[in-house]
BAGUZA-469506 format. One record per residue (C-alpha): residue in three letters; x, y, z. Coordinates in steps of 0.2 Angstrom, whole numbers, plus 2048, in hexadecimal, padded with zeros to 3 digits. Layout:
<rs>
ALAXYZ/...
</rs>
This chain:
<rs>
METB7DBD8467/ASNB82BCE458/ILEB72BC7451/ALAB7BBBE443/TYRB86BB544F/ASNB78BB145B/LEUB6DBAA44D/ASPB7BB9F447/LYSB7DB98459/VALB6BB9445A/LEUB6BB8B449/GLNB7AB8144F/ARGB70B7C45E/ILEB62B76454/ASPB6DB6C448/GLUB76B64456/SERB65B5F45E/VALB5FB5844D/ASNB6FB4E44B/LYSB6BB4545B/LEUB5AB3F454/PROB57B2E44C/ASNB52B3743D/LYSB61B43439/ASNB57B4A42B/ALAB49B52436/GLNB45B64432/VALB43B70440/ALAB3EB8243C/LEUB44B91446/LEUB37B9E44A/ALAB40BAE450/VALB36BB645E/SERB37BC845A/LYSB2ABD0466/THRB30BE046E/ARGB3FBE0461/SERB41BEE454/TRPB3FBEC442/GLUB51BEF43F/LYSB56BE044A/ILEB49BD5440/LEUB51BDB430/GLNB63BD6437/ALAB5CBC443A/TYRB54BC5429/GLUB64BC9420/GLNB6CBB9428/GLYB5EBAF420/GLNB51BAE42D/ARGB3FBAF426/HISB33BAA434/PHEB30BB7442/GLYB24BB6451/GLUB1BBC4459/SERB0FBC6468/TYRB09BD8469/VALAFDBDD45B/GLNB00BEF459/GLUB12BEF45B/SERB14BE144F/ILEB09BE8441/GLUB14BF7440/LYSB23BEC43D/ILEB1ABE1431/ASNB15BF1427/LYSB27BF7428/LEUB2EBE7421/LYSB20BE3415/ASPB2CBE2406/TYRB35BD440D/ASPB30BC240C/ILEB2DBBF41E/CYSB21BB2425/TRPB19BBA435/HISB13BAF443/PHEB07BB5451/ILEB0CBAC461/GLYB04BB646F/PROAF4BB5478/ILEAE5BBB46D/GLNAD8BC7473/SERAC7BC7469/ASNAC9BD9464/LYSADABD645C/THRAD5BC7451/ASNAD1BD3442/LYSAE3BDA441/ILEAEBBC9444/ALAAE0BC2436/GLNAE6BCF42A/HISAF9BCF42E/TYRAFFBBE433/ASPB03BAE429/TRPB03BA3439/VALAFABA444A/HISB01B98457/SERAF6B9D466/VALAE4B98461/ASPADCB91471/ARGAC9B9246F/VALABCB91462/LYSAB7BA4463/ILEAC8BA945E/ALAACAB9C450/GLNAB9BA1449/ARGABDBB4449/LEUACEBB1440/SERAC6BA7432/ASPAB7BB4430/GLNAC3BC3430/ARGAD1BBC424/PROAD1BC6414/ASPACBBBD405/ASNADBBC13FB/METAE6BB8408/PROAE9BA640A/PROAE2B9C41A/ILEAEBBA042A/ASNAF6B92430/VALAF0B8E441/CYSAF8B85450/VALAEDB8145F/GLNAF5B8746F/LEUAF5B7A47D/ASNAF7B7E48F/ILEAFFB6E494/SERB02B734A6/ASNAF1B7B4A9/GLUAFAB8B4AF/ASPAEEB994B3/SERAFBBA64AC/LYSAFCB9E49B/SERAF0B9E48C/GLYAECB8E484/ALAADEB81482/GLYADDB7348F/VALAE1B6148A/GLUACFB5C48A/GLNACBB6A47D/LEUAD9B66471/LEUAD1B5B464/GLUAC0B63464/LEUAC8B74461/ALAAD3B6C453/GLNAC4B6544B/ILEABBB7644A/ILEACBB7F443/ASPACDB71436/LYSABCB7542F/LEUABDB8842F/PROAC0B8F41D/ASNACEB9C420/LEUAD8B9242C/THRAE4B83429/LEUAE7B78438/ARGAFAB76439/GLYAFDB6F44B/LEUB01B7245D/METB0AB80467/ALAB0EB80479/ILEB18B8A486/PROB1AB7D494/GLNB20B834A5/LYSB32B874A6/LEUB3CB784AD/SERB4FB794B0/ASPB54B674AE/TYRB54B5E49D/ASPB4BB4E4A3/SERB3CB584A9/GLNB3CB62499/THRB3CB5248E/LYSB2EB4B498/ILEB22B59495/PHEB27B5B483/ALAB24B48480/GLUB12B4A487/LEUB10B5947B/HISB16B4E46D/ASNB09B41471/TYRAFBB4D46F/TYRB03B5345E/GLNB03B41458/GLNAF0B4045D/METAEDB4F452/ARGAF7B48443/LYSAEDB38443/GLNADDB42441/PHEAE2B51436/ASPAEBB50426/THRAF2B62427/VALAFAB60438/ASPB0DB61436/THRB13B6D443/LEUB18B6B455/SERB1DB7C45B/METB26B7A46C/GLYB37B7F473/METB3FB8F477/SERB51B9647B/GLNB53B8C48C/ASPB4CB7B486/LEUB4DB7A473/GLUB58B6A474/ALAB4BB6147F/ALAB3DB66473/ILEB46B60464/ALAB4AB5046C/GLUB37B4D46F/GLYB31B5145E/SERB30B6445C/ASNB32B6A44A/METB30B7D44E/VALB39B8645C/ARGB36B98461/ILEB46BA1466/GLYB47BB346B/THRB54BB7479/ASPB61BAC471/ILEB60BB5461/PHEB5CBC7466/GLYB63BC8477/PROB5ABCC488/ARGB4BBD7486/ASPB4CBE948C/
</rs>
């Protein structure tokens, strides 16, 4: 497993995708999904210049965050959120991508320590209405965004989605285009919205083609999970 090589290949894929856009100066951030990975592997990616890491399991991730506290890492929580975990998330993370209901947003804001900046928040949208996935429904999106926008310890940054896995490029771009439309609706209403978090190892090219500016890559950087 050569994390440096893998990371370079992913960055090449991102650059090649951006070069196909009308705006070749578009910026696409890479979020390295490090859930279930050791802190040593995170450090290997960090040493290659990677700074943004995504985690999904609270207890496991806090151990890594504490281990790497002396490094300038930006930590993103991207997993489903249980109410009893909001306190720890609010204390340890810079970003939360998976806010899907008012109760969670309120708790995160209430439990954010006073000496920390507001949490950057994306609303997770369940675009395919899949029972197996978290996320707000389309009809709830703007109402939830309005509430988040008013909470004192949160900054509404955008939209995150994990659409159903599709193997062909045309099907991928169709659903990503739909997500981009919802993102544009948010941008029209909220000045702080600037992030569309969509696209993973198997579909990042389609996501970037349809406007993603943050892709979440795990397997293609760290290899298959144990």
